[in-house]
Chimera marker file (.cmm) of the C-alpha trace (Angstrom):
<marker_set name="trace">
<marker id="1" x="0.168" y="0.088" z="0.024" r="1" g="1" b="0" radius="0.5"/>
<marker id="2" x="1.107" y="3.741" z="-0.594" r="1" g="1" b="0" radius="0.5"/>
<marker id="3" x="1.688" y="6.102" z="2.182" r="1" g="1" b="0" radius="0.5"/>
<marker id="4" x="-1.305" y="8.077" z="1.019" r="1" g="1" b="0" radius="0.5"/>
<marker id="5" x="-3.604" y="4.991" z="1.032" r="1" g="1" b="0" radius="0.5"/>
<marker id="6" x="-6.430" y="5.962" z="3.905" r="1" g="1" b="0" radius="0.5"/>
<marker id="7" x="-7.295" y="3.492" z="6.899" r="1" g="1" b="0" radius="0.5"/>
<marker id="8" x="-9.875" y="5.481" z="8.345" r="1" g="1" b="0" radius="0.5"/>
<marker id="9" x="-11.564" y="8.981" z="8.219" r="1" g="1" b="0" radius="0.5"/>
<marker id="10" x="-13.385" y="11.142" z="10.635" r="1" g="1" b="0" radius="0.5"/>
<marker id="11" x="-15.639" y="13.993" z="9.645" r="1" g="1" b="0" radius="0.5"/>
<marker id="12" x="-16.847" y="16.431" z="12.335" r="1" g="1" b="0" radius="0.5"/>
<marker id="13" x="-19.193" y="18.579" z="10.319" r="1" g="1" b="0" radius="0.5"/>
<marker id="14" x="-18.677" y="21.421" z="12.602" r="1" g="1" b="0" radius="0.5"/>
<marker id="15" x="-14.842" y="21.248" z="13.294" r="1" g="1" b="0" radius="0.5"/>
<marker id="16" x="-12.485" y="19.021" z="11.361" r="1" g="1" b="0" radius="0.5"/>
<marker id="17" x="-11.555" y="16.205" z="8.977" r="1" g="1" b="0" radius="0.5"/>
<marker id="18" x="-9.426" y="13.697" z="10.514" r="1" g="1" b="0" radius="0.5"/>
<marker id="19" x="-7.257" y="11.179" z="8.242" r="1" g="1" b="0" radius="0.5"/>
<marker id="20" x="-5.420" y="7.981" z="9.303" r="1" g="1" b="0" radius="0.5"/>
<marker id="21" x="-3.014" y="7.138" z="6.508" r="1" g="1" b="0" radius="0.5"/>
<marker id="22" x="-1.876" y="3.555" z="5.985" r="1" g="1" b="0" radius="0.5"/>
<marker id="23" x="1.578" y="4.347" z="7.508" r="1" g="1" b="0" radius="0.5"/>
<marker id="24" x="0.035" y="5.316" z="10.689" r="1" g="1" b="0" radius="0.5"/>
<marker id="25" x="0.253" y="9.052" z="10.269" r="1" g="1" b="0" radius="0.5"/>
<marker id="26" x="-2.959" y="10.825" z="11.444" r="1" g="1" b="0" radius="0.5"/>
<marker id="27" x="-3.775" y="14.392" z="10.039" r="1" g="1" b="0" radius="0.5"/>
<marker id="28" x="-6.339" y="16.740" z="11.159" r="1" g="1" b="0" radius="0.5"/>
<marker id="29" x="-7.595" y="19.295" z="8.818" r="1" g="1" b="0" radius="0.5"/>
<marker id="30" x="-9.506" y="22.374" z="10.333" r="1" g="1" b="0" radius="0.5"/>
<marker id="31" x="-12.414" y="23.392" z="8.214" r="1" g="1" b="0" radius="0.5"/>
<marker id="32" x="-11.646" y="27.109" z="7.303" r="1" g="1" b="0" radius="0.5"/>
<marker id="33" x="-8.190" y="25.992" z="5.798" r="1" g="1" b="0" radius="0.5"/>
<marker id="34" x="-9.784" y="23.183" z="4.073" r="1" g="1" b="0" radius="0.5"/>
<marker id="35" x="-12.556" y="25.248" z="2.524" r="1" g="1" b="0" radius="0.5"/>
<marker id="36" x="-9.984" y="28.054" z="1.279" r="1" g="1" b="0" radius="0.5"/>
<marker id="37" x="-7.857" y="25.116" z="-0.228" r="1" g="1" b="0" radius="0.5"/>
<marker id="38" x="-10.739" y="23.509" z="-2.479" r="1" g="1" b="0" radius="0.5"/>
<marker id="39" x="-9.089" y="22.017" z="-5.198" r="1" g="1" b="0" radius="0.5"/>
<marker id="40" x="-12.016" y="22.462" z="-7.750" r="1" g="1" b="0" radius="0.5"/>
<marker id="41" x="-11.642" y="24.715" z="-11.131" r="1" g="1" b="0" radius="0.5"/>
<marker id="42" x="-13.860" y="27.463" z="-9.743" r="1" g="1" b="0" radius="0.5"/>
<marker id="43" x="-11.759" y="27.890" z="-6.720" r="1" g="1" b="0" radius="0.5"/>
<marker id="44" x="-8.383" y="27.414" z="-8.574" r="1" g="1" b="0" radius="0.5"/>
<marker id="45" x="-9.626" y="30.131" z="-11.029" r="1" g="1" b="0" radius="0.5"/>
<marker id="46" x="-10.400" y="32.625" z="-8.258" r="1" g="1" b="0" radius="0.5"/>
<marker id="47" x="-6.992" y="32.154" z="-6.684" r="1" g="1" b="0" radius="0.5"/>
<marker id="48" x="-5.292" y="32.631" z="-10.075" r="1" g="1" b="0" radius="0.5"/>
<marker id="49" x="-7.150" y="36.085" z="-10.361" r="1" g="1" b="0" radius="0.5"/>
<marker id="50" x="-6.348" y="37.097" z="-6.630" r="1" g="1" b="0" radius="0.5"/>
<marker id="51" x="-10.220" y="36.704" z="-5.850" r="1" g="1" b="0" radius="0.5"/>
<marker id="52" x="-11.176" y="35.133" z="-2.588" r="1" g="1" b="0" radius="0.5"/>
<marker id="53" x="-12.261" y="31.517" z="-2.642" r="1" g="1" b="0" radius="0.5"/>
<marker id="54" x="-14.880" y="32.328" z="0.114" r="1" g="1" b="0" radius="0.5"/>
<marker id="55" x="-15.015" y="35.760" z="1.421" r="1" g="1" b="0" radius="0.5"/>
<marker id="56" x="-16.778" y="34.955" z="4.532" r="1" g="1" b="0" radius="0.5"/>
<marker id="57" x="-14.483" y="32.396" z="5.349" r="1" g="1" b="0" radius="0.5"/>
<marker id="58" x="-11.487" y="34.662" z="4.616" r="1" g="1" b="0" radius="0.5"/>
<marker id="59" x="-13.315" y="36.973" z="7.016" r="1" g="1" b="0" radius="0.5"/>
<marker id="60" x="-13.396" y="34.550" z="10.019" r="1" g="1" b="0" radius="0.5"/>
<marker id="61" x="-17.015" y="33.751" z="9.127" r="1" g="1" b="0" radius="0.5"/>
<marker id="62" x="-18.223" y="30.258" z="10.292" r="1" g="1" b="0" radius="0.5"/>
<marker id="63" x="-17.942" y="27.114" z="7.867" r="1" g="1" b="0" radius="0.5"/>
<marker id="64" x="-19.366" y="23.672" z="8.202" r="1" g="1" b="0" radius="0.5"/>
<marker id="65" x="-19.597" y="20.660" z="6.115" r="1" g="1" b="0" radius="0.5"/>
<marker id="66" x="-23.161" y="19.585" z="5.077" r="1" g="1" b="0" radius="0.5"/>
<marker id="67" x="-22.480" y="16.309" z="3.462" r="1" g="1" b="0" radius="0.5"/>
<marker id="68" x="-19.255" y="14.378" z="2.954" r="1" g="1" b="0" radius="0.5"/>
<marker id="69" x="-18.995" y="11.164" z="0.669" r="1" g="1" b="0" radius="0.5"/>
<marker id="70" x="-16.167" y="9.260" z="-0.731" r="1" g="1" b="0" radius="0.5"/>
<marker id="71" x="-15.053" y="9.955" z="-4.385" r="1" g="1" b="0" radius="0.5"/>
<marker id="72" x="-14.321" y="6.444" z="-5.383" r="1" g="1" b="0" radius="0.5"/>
<marker id="73" x="-11.080" y="5.207" z="-3.955" r="1" g="1" b="0" radius="0.5"/>
<marker id="74" x="-9.041" y="8.351" z="-4.446" r="1" g="1" b="0" radius="0.5"/>
<marker id="75" x="-10.424" y="11.156" z="-2.316" r="1" g="1" b="0" radius="0.5"/>
<marker id="76" x="-13.229" y="12.811" z="-0.363" r="1" g="1" b="0" radius="0.5"/>
<marker id="77" x="-16.064" y="15.000" z="-1.801" r="1" g="1" b="0" radius="0.5"/>
<marker id="78" x="-17.491" y="17.780" z="0.394" r="1" g="1" b="0" radius="0.5"/>
<marker id="79" x="-20.317" y="19.897" z="0.417" r="1" g="1" b="0" radius="0.5"/>
<marker id="80" x="-20.071" y="23.260" z="2.366" r="1" g="1" b="0" radius="0.5"/>
<marker id="81" x="-22.666" y="25.301" z="4.240" r="1" g="1" b="0" radius="0.5"/>
<marker id="82" x="-21.489" y="28.301" z="1.966" r="1" g="1" b="0" radius="0.5"/>
<marker id="83" x="-23.061" y="26.435" z="-0.786" r="1" g="1" b="0" radius="0.5"/>
<marker id="84" x="-20.015" y="24.895" z="-2.510" r="1" g="1" b="0" radius="0.5"/>
<marker id="85" x="-19.904" y="21.528" z="-3.435" r="1" g="1" b="0" radius="0.5"/>
<marker id="86" x="-17.738" y="20.888" z="-6.353" r="1" g="1" b="0" radius="0.5"/>
<marker id="87" x="-14.168" y="20.237" z="-4.718" r="1" g="1" b="0" radius="0.5"/>
<marker id="88" x="-12.724" y="16.610" z="-4.288" r="1" g="1" b="0" radius="0.5"/>
<marker id="89" x="-9.946" y="16.333" z="-1.809" r="1" g="1" b="0" radius="0.5"/>
<marker id="90" x="-7.352" y="13.791" z="-3.089" r="1" g="1" b="0" radius="0.5"/>
<marker id="91" x="-5.831" y="11.567" z="-0.615" r="1" g="1" b="0" radius="0.5"/>
<marker id="92" x="-2.322" y="12.211" z="-2.367" r="1" g="1" b="0" radius="0.5"/>
<marker id="93" x="-2.976" y="15.992" z="-2.119" r="1" g="1" b="0" radius="0.5"/>
<marker id="94" x="-4.002" y="15.954" z="1.522" r="1" g="1" b="0" radius="0.5"/>
<marker id="95" x="-1.009" y="13.657" z="2.331" r="1" g="1" b="0" radius="0.5"/>
<marker id="96" x="1.175" y="15.985" z="0.717" r="1" g="1" b="0" radius="0.5"/>
<marker id="97" x="-0.175" y="19.057" z="2.559" r="1" g="1" b="0" radius="0.5"/>
<marker id="98" x="0.682" y="17.050" z="5.668" r="1" g="1" b="0" radius="0.5"/>
<marker id="99" x="4.200" y="16.297" z="4.606" r="1" g="1" b="0" radius="0.5"/>
<marker id="100" x="4.856" y="19.876" z="3.559" r="1" g="1" b="0" radius="0.5"/>
<marker id="101" x="3.500" y="21.161" z="6.829" r="1" g="1" b="0" radius="0.5"/>
<marker id="102" x="6.089" y="18.818" z="8.708" r="1" g="1" b="0" radius="0.5"/>
<marker id="103" x="8.775" y="20.177" z="6.342" r="1" g="1" b="0" radius="0.5"/>
<marker id="104" x="7.831" y="23.817" z="7.026" r="1" g="1" b="0" radius="0.5"/>
<marker id="105" x="7.379" y="23.863" z="10.895" r="1" g="1" b="0" radius="0.5"/>
<marker id="106" x="9.766" y="26.608" z="11.329" r="1" g="1" b="0" radius="0.5"/>
<marker id="107" x="7.918" y="28.761" z="8.956" r="1" g="1" b="0" radius="0.5"/>
<marker id="108" x="4.061" y="28.023" z="9.274" r="1" g="1" b="0" radius="0.5"/>
<marker id="109" x="3.113" y="31.531" z="8.264" r="1" g="1" b="0" radius="0.5"/>
<marker id="110" x="4.519" y="30.825" z="4.834" r="1" g="1" b="0" radius="0.5"/>
<marker id="111" x="2.259" y="27.637" z="4.382" r="1" g="1" b="0" radius="0.5"/>
<marker id="112" x="0.637" y="27.724" z="0.902" r="1" g="1" b="0" radius="0.5"/>
<marker id="113" x="-1.993" y="25.237" z="-0.755" r="1" g="1" b="0" radius="0.5"/>
<marker id="114" x="-2.735" y="25.724" z="-4.214" r="1" g="1" b="0" radius="0.5"/>
<marker id="115" x="-0.799" y="28.955" z="-3.936" r="1" g="1" b="0" radius="0.5"/>
<marker id="116" x="-3.024" y="30.444" z="-1.132" r="1" g="1" b="0" radius="0.5"/>
<marker id="117" x="-1.589" y="31.064" z="2.299" r="1" g="1" b="0" radius="0.5"/>
<marker id="118" x="-3.367" y="28.848" z="4.686" r="1" g="1" b="0" radius="0.5"/>
<marker id="119" x="-2.795" y="27.155" z="8.255" r="1" g="1" b="0" radius="0.5"/>
<marker id="120" x="-1.914" y="23.515" z="7.686" r="1" g="1" b="0" radius="0.5"/>
<marker id="121" x="-3.067" y="20.270" z="8.813" r="1" g="1" b="0" radius="0.5"/>
<marker id="122" x="-1.886" y="19.006" z="12.558" r="1" g="1" b="0" radius="0.5"/>
<marker id="123" x="-0.105" y="15.740" z="12.619" r="1" g="1" b="0" radius="0.5"/>
<marker id="124" x="-2.196" y="14.017" z="15.687" r="1" g="1" b="0" radius="0.5"/>
<marker id="125" x="0.095" y="12.145" z="18.010" r="1" g="1" b="0" radius="0.5"/>
<marker id="126" x="-1.502" y="9.878" z="20.709" r="1" g="1" b="0" radius="0.5"/>
<link id1="1" id2="2" r="1" g="1" b="0" radius="0.2"/>
<link id1="2" id2="3" r="1" g="1" b="0" radius="0.2"/>
<link id1="3" id2="4" r="1" g="1" b="0" radius="0.2"/>
<link id1="4" id2="5" r="1" g="1" b="0" radius="0.2"/>
<link id1="5" id2="6" r="1" g="1" b="0" radius="0.2"/>
<link id1="6" id2="7" r="1" g="1" b="0" radius="0.2"/>
<link id1="7" id2="8" r="1" g="1" b="0" radius="0.2"/>
<link id1="8" id2="9" r="1" g="1" b="0" radius="0.2"/>
<link id1="9" id2="10" r="1" g="1" b="0" radius="0.2"/>
<link id1="10" id2="11" r="1" g="1" b="0" radius="0.2"/>
<link id1="11" id2="12" r="1" g="1" b="0" radius="0.2"/>
<link id1="12" id2="13" r="1" g="1" b="0" radius="0.2"/>
<link id1="13" id2="14" r="1" g="1" b="0" radius="0.2"/>
<link id1="14" id2="15" r="1" g="1" b="0" radius="0.2"/>
<link id1="15" id2="16" r="1" g="1" b="0" radius="0.2"/>
<link id1="16" id2="17" r="1" g="1" b="0" radius="0.2"/>
<link id1="17" id2="18" r="1" g="1" b="0" radius="0.2"/>
<link id1="18" id2="19" r="1" g="1" b="0" radius="0.2"/>
<link id1="19" id2="20" r="1" g="1" b="0" radius="0.2"/>
<link id1="20" id2="21" r="1" g="1" b="0" radius="0.2"/>
<link id1="21" id2="22" r="1" g="1" b="0" radius="0.2"/>
<link id1="22" id2="23" r="1" g="1" b="0" radius="0.2"/>
<link id1="23" id2="24" r="1" g="1" b="0" radius="0.2"/>
<link id1="24" id2="25" r="1" g="1" b="0" radius="0.2"/>
<link id1="25" id2="26" r="1" g="1" b="0" radius="0.2"/>
<link id1="26" id2="27" r="1" g="1" b="0" radius="0.2"/>
<link id1="27" id2="28" r="1" g="1" b="0" radius="0.2"/>
<link id1="28" id2="29" r="1" g="1" b="0" radius="0.2"/>
<link id1="29" id2="30" r="1" g="1" b="0" radius="0.2"/>
<link id1="30" id2="31" r="1" g="1" b="0" radius="0.2"/>
<link id1="31" id2="32" r="1" g="1" b="0" radius="0.2"/>
<link id1="32" id2="33" r="1" g="1" b="0" radius="0.2"/>
<link id1="33" id2="34" r="1" g="1" b="0" radius="0.2"/>
<link id1="34" id2="35" r="1" g="1" b="0" radius="0.2"/>
<link id1="35" id2="36" r="1" g="1" b="0" radius="0.2"/>
<link id1="36" id2="37" r="1" g="1" b="0" radius="0.2"/>
<link id1="37" id2="38" r="1" g="1" b="0" radius="0.2"/>
<link id1="38" id2="39" r="1" g="1" b="0" radius="0.2"/>
<link id1="39" id2="40" r="1" g="1" b="0" radius="0.2"/>
<link id1="40" id2="41" r="1" g="1" b="0" radius="0.2"/>
<link id1="41" id2="42" r="1" g="1" b="0" radius="0.2"/>
<link id1="42" id2="43" r="1" g="1" b="0" radius="0.2"/>
<link id1="43" id2="44" r="1" g="1" b="0" radius="0.2"/>
<link id1="44" id2="45" r="1" g="1" b="0" radius="0.2"/>
<link id1="45" id2="46" r="1" g="1" b="0" radius="0.2"/>
<link id1="46" id2="47" r="1" g="1" b="0" radius="0.2"/>
<link id1="47" id2="48" r="1" g="1" b="0" radius="0.2"/>
<link id1="48" id2="49" r="1" g="1" b="0" radius="0.2"/>
<link id1="49" id2="50" r="1" g="1" b="0" radius="0.2"/>
<link id1="50" id2="51" r="1" g="1" b="0" radius="0.2"/>
<link id1="51" id2="52" r="1" g="1" b="0" radius="0.2"/>
<link id1="52" id2="53" r="1" g="1" b="0" radius="0.2"/>
<link id1="53" id2="54" r="1" g="1" b="0" radius="0.2"/>
<link id1="54" id2="55" r="1" g="1" b="0" radius="0.2"/>
<link id1="55" id2="56" r="1" g="1" b="0" radius="0.2"/>
<link id1="56" id2="57" r="1" g="1" b="0" radius="0.2"/>
<link id1="57" id2="58" r="1" g="1" b="0" radius="0.2"/>
<link id1="58" id2="59" r="1" g="1" b="0" radius="0.2"/>
<link id1="59" id2="60" r="1" g="1" b="0" radius="0.2"/>
<link id1="60" id2="61" r="1" g="1" b="0" radius="0.2"/>
<link id1="61" id2="62" r="1" g="1" b="0" radius="0.2"/>
<link id1="62" id2="63" r="1" g="1" b="0" radius="0.2"/>
<link id1="63" id2="64" r="1" g="1" b="0" radius="0.2"/>
<link id1="64" id2="65" r="1" g="1" b="0" radius="0.2"/>
<link id1="65" id2="66" r="1" g="1" b="0" radius="0.2"/>
<link id1="66" id2="67" r="1" g="1" b="0" radius="0.2"/>
<link id1="67" id2="68" r="1" g="1" b="0" radius="0.2"/>
<link id1="68" id2="69" r="1" g="1" b="0" radius="0.2"/>
<link id1="69" id2="70" r="1" g="1" b="0" radius="0.2"/>
<link id1="70" id2="71" r="1" g="1" b="0" radius="0.2"/>
<link id1="71" id2="72" r="1" g="1" b="0" radius="0.2"/>
<link id1="72" id2="73" r="1" g="1" b="0" radius="0.2"/>
<link id1="73" id2="74" r="1" g="1" b="0" radius="0.2"/>
<link id1="74" id2="75" r="1" g="1" b="0" radius="0.2"/>
<link id1="75" id2="76" r="1" g="1" b="0" radius="0.2"/>
<link id1="76" id2="77" r="1" g="1" b="0" radius="0.2"/>
<link id1="77" id2="78" r="1" g="1" b="0" radius="0.2"/>
<link id1="78" id2="79" r="1" g="1" b="0" radius="0.2"/>
<link id1="79" id2="80" r="1" g="1" b="0" radius="0.2"/>
<link id1="80" id2="81" r="1" g="1" b="0" radius="0.2"/>
<link id1="81" id2="82" r="1" g="1" b="0" radius="0.2"/>
<link id1="82" id2="83" r="1" g="1" b="0" radius="0.2"/>
<link id1="83" id2="84" r="1" g="1" b="0" radius="0.2"/>
<link id1="84" id2="85" r="1" g="1" b="0" radius="0.2"/>
<link id1="85" id2="86" r="1" g="1" b="0" radius="0.2"/>
<link id1="86" id2="87" r="1" g="1" b="0" radius="0.2"/>
<link id1="87" id2="88" r="1" g="1" b="0" radius="0.2"/>
<link id1="88" id2="89" r="1" g="1" b="0" radius="0.2"/>
<link id1="89" id2="90" r="1" g="1" b="0" radius="0.2"/>
<link id1="90" id2="91" r="1" g="1" b="0" radius="0.2"/>
<link id1="91" id2="92" r="1" g="1" b="0" radius="0.2"/>
<link id1="92" id2="93" r="1" g="1" b="0" radius="0.2"/>
<link id1="93" id2="94" r="1" g="1" b="0" radius="0.2"/>
<link id1="94" id2="95" r="1" g="1" b="0" radius="0.2"/>
<link id1="95" id2="96" r="1" g="1" b="0" radius="0.2"/>
<link id1="96" id2="97" r="1" g="1" b="0" radius="0.2"/>
<link id1="97" id2="98" r="1" g="1" b="0" radius="0.2"/>
<link id1="98" id2="99" r="1" g="1" b="0" radius="0.2"/>
<link id1="99" id2="100" r="1" g="1" b="0" radius="0.2"/>
<link id1="100" id2="101" r="1" g="1" b="0" radius="0.2"/>
<link id1="101" id2="102" r="1" g="1" b="0" radius="0.2"/>
<link id1="102" id2="103" r="1" g="1" b="0" radius="0.2"/>
<link id1="103" id2="104" r="1" g="1" b="0" radius="0.2"/>
<link id1="104" id2="105" r="1" g="1" b="0" radius="0.2"/>
<link id1="105" id2="106" r="1" g="1" b="0" radius="0.2"/>
<link id1="106" id2="107" r="1" g="1" b="0" radius="0.2"/>
<link id1="107" id2="108" r="1" g="1" b="0" radius="0.2"/>
<link id1="108" id2="109" r="1" g="1" b="0" radius="0.2"/>
<link id1="109" id2="110" r="1" g="1" b="0" radius="0.2"/>
<link id1="110" id2="111" r="1" g="1" b="0" radius="0.2"/>
<link id1="111" id2="112" r="1" g="1" b="0" radius="0.2"/>
<link id1="112" id2="113" r="1" g="1" b="0" radius="0.2"/>
<link id1="113" id2="114" r="1" g="1" b="0" radius="0.2"/>
<link id1="114" id2="115" r="1" g="1" b="0" radius="0.2"/>
<link id1="115" id2="116" r="1" g="1" b="0" radius="0.2"/>
<link id1="116" id2="117" r="1" g="1" b="0" radius="0.2"/>
<link id1="117" id2="118" r="1" g="1" b="0" radius="0.2"/>
<link id1="118" id2="119" r="1" g="1" b="0" radius="0.2"/>
<link id1="119" id2="120" r="1" g="1" b="0" radius="0.2"/>
<link id1="120" id2="121" r="1" g="1" b="0" radius="0.2"/>
<link id1="121" id2="122" r="1" g="1" b="0" radius="0.2"/>
<link id1="122" id2="123" r="1" g="1" b="0" radius="0.2"/>
<link id1="123" id2="124" r="1" g="1" b="0" radius="0.2"/>
<link id1="124" id2="125" r="1" g="1" b="0" radius="0.2"/>
<link id1="125" id2="126" r="1" g="1" b="0" radius="0.2"/>
</marker_set>
């Protein structure tokens, strides 16, 4: 199995998405940075134009997940309380985000996902 293969997923609709990867790494993704990192074409286009992906989330407004489902064996599809529902979060990208977070531990303010500065995931240790 690859290190980005997933063993377990926990979706807390009001707080976070937590993923346990095959190699034992457990990553917790808070909702606001996850929403702002949406990988869909619409959100990518907004980022390329310098426009906010979600103005209310950028301003600290609330965000929650209204629905979550697996997208085949390669990712997670999330529907958001702001009405957005087209992004599929690939396991490989989420694992890369986690690994980059570990690499950038000295400079968390410089973290970017899809070119957008965000707080990264948290590696959970038990």
